[in-house]
C-alpha positions in Angstrom: 42.4 -40.8 -19.0 46.0 -41.7 -19.3 47.6 -42.6 -23.1 50.7 -44.8 -23.7 52.9 -46.8 -25.1 52.2 -50.4 -23.4 54.9 -53.7 -23.5 54.4 -56.8 -25.7 53.7 -59.2 -22.6 52.6 -56.8 -19.7 49.0 -57.1 -18.2 48.6 -54.2 -19.8 49.1 -56.4 -23.4 46.8 -59.1 -22.0 44.0 -56.0 -21.2 44.7 -55.5 -24.7 44.4 -58.7 -26.6 41.2 -58.9 -24.5 39.7 -55.6 -25.8 40.7 -56.3 -28.9 39.3 -60.0 -29.5 35.7 -58.4 -27.7 35.4 -55.3 -29.4 37.2 -56.9 -33.4 37.2 -60.7 -33.0 34.5 -62.0 -30.8 31.5 -60.2 -33.2 33.3 -61.9 -36.4 33.8 -65.7 -35.1 37.5 -65.1 -35.1 40.2 -65.0 -32.3 43.6 -64.6 -32.9 46.4 -67.1 -33.2 49.5 -67.5 -30.7 51.6 -66.2 -34.0 49.9 -63.6 -34.9 50.1 -62.1 -31.2 53.9 -63.3 -31.3 54.2 -61.1 -34.1 52.9 -57.5 -32.2 56.2 -57.2 -30.6 57.9 -55.3 -33.1 54.8 -53.3 -33.0 54.4 -50.2 -31.1 51.4 -50.8 -28.6 49.5 -47.9 -27.4 46.7 -48.1 -24.6 44.1 -45.2 -23.2 43.7 -46.0 -19.4 41.1 -44.7 -16.5 43.9 -45.3 -13.6 44.4 -49.6 -14.4 41.5 -49.7 -16.7 42.2 -49.8 -20.6 39.3 -48.0 -22.2 40.7 -48.1 -25.9 44.0 -49.5 -27.7 45.5 -49.4 -31.2 48.9 -50.7 -32.7 51.5 -49.4 -34.9 53.3 -51.7 -37.4 56.3 -50.8 -39.7 55.1 -50.7 -43.5 58.2 -49.2 -44.8 60.5 -46.5 -43.9 58.1 -43.5 -44.8 54.9 -45.0 -43.1 53.0 -46.9 -40.3 50.0 -48.7 -40.5 47.4 -48.2 -37.6 45.9 -51.6 -36.5 43.2 -53.4 -34.2 41.8 -49.9 -32.8 38.8 -50.3 -30.3 36.9 -48.5 -27.9 35.2 -50.0 -25.0 31.4 -50.1 -26.3 30.1 -48.0 -23.8 32.6 -45.5 -24.1 32.3 -45.0 -28.5 31.2 -41.4 -29.3 33.1 -40.0 -26.5 36.8 -38.8 -28.0 38.7 -41.5 -26.8 39.2 -42.5 -30.3 40.5 -39.2 -31.9 42.5 -38.5 -28.7 44.1 -41.9 -29.2 44.8 -41.2 -33.0 46.4 -37.7 -31.9 48.8 -39.8 -29.7 49.4 -42.0 -32.5 50.4 -39.6 -35.2 52.2 -37.7 -33.0 54.1 -40.9 -32.0 54.6 -41.5 -36.2 55.9 -37.9 -36.0 58.6 -38.3 -33.6 59.7 -41.4 -34.7 60.0 -40.0 -38.1 57.7 -41.5 -40.3 55.5 -39.1 -42.4 52.2 -40.9 -43.5 50.1 -42.8 -41.4 47.5 -45.9 -43.2 45.2 -48.5 -42.4 42.5 -51.2 -43.0 39.7 -48.8 -41.8 36.6 -51.2 -41.5 33.2 -49.2 -43.6 31.9 -48.6 -40.5 34.4 -46.9 -39.1 35.3 -44.7 -42.3 33.3 -41.6 -41.3 34.9 -41.4 -38.1 38.6 -41.0 -39.7 37.4 -39.1 -42.7 36.6 -36.5 -39.6 40.4 -37.0 -38.5 41.6 -35.9 -42.0 42.4 -40.0 -43.6 41.5 -39.7 -47.2 40.3 -43.6 -49.4 42.4 -44.8 -51.2 41.5 -47.7 -53.5 39.1 -49.8 -53.9 36.5 -51.6 -51.3 38.2 -55.0 -50.1 37.3 -57.5 -47.4 38.9 -59.0 -44.4 38.4 -60.7 -41.7 35.2 -61.6 -43.2 33.7 -57.9 -43.3 34.8 -54.9 -45.7 37.3 -52.0 -45.7 38.9 -49.1 -47.5 42.8 -48.4 -47.6 42.8 -44.8 -45.8 45.9 -42.7 -45.3 47.1 -39.5 -44.1 50.3 -37.5 -44.9 51.8 -36.0 -41.5 
């Protein structure tokens, strides 16, 4: 498995949008708008690949001068629980530190809180609804 940054608008990016749509949006009856995708040009886009096949993805968005926000973490359904997500998170944390940021935050789906807690993230604040389902803000100082 290879972890790498990918560029907006490339064939890898199109794979990323497809994977995120299948895992994160379609099950909720949602899809991405062109405006949402256009805003991702400034984000750090990360993919996990087996040859040319995308296994997982996530993105990092600047929250402030000290903090990035992890967004749109998705792992192929048949590969969840095999360590790919943990590897992605480690890679995202290294990139975050290398770019001089001190903290990583996220809006974690309630069903994923346990996964992130195992990686050292803490819930901060109360449960809220985003994209029709319960989420928590989580953070980790790096």
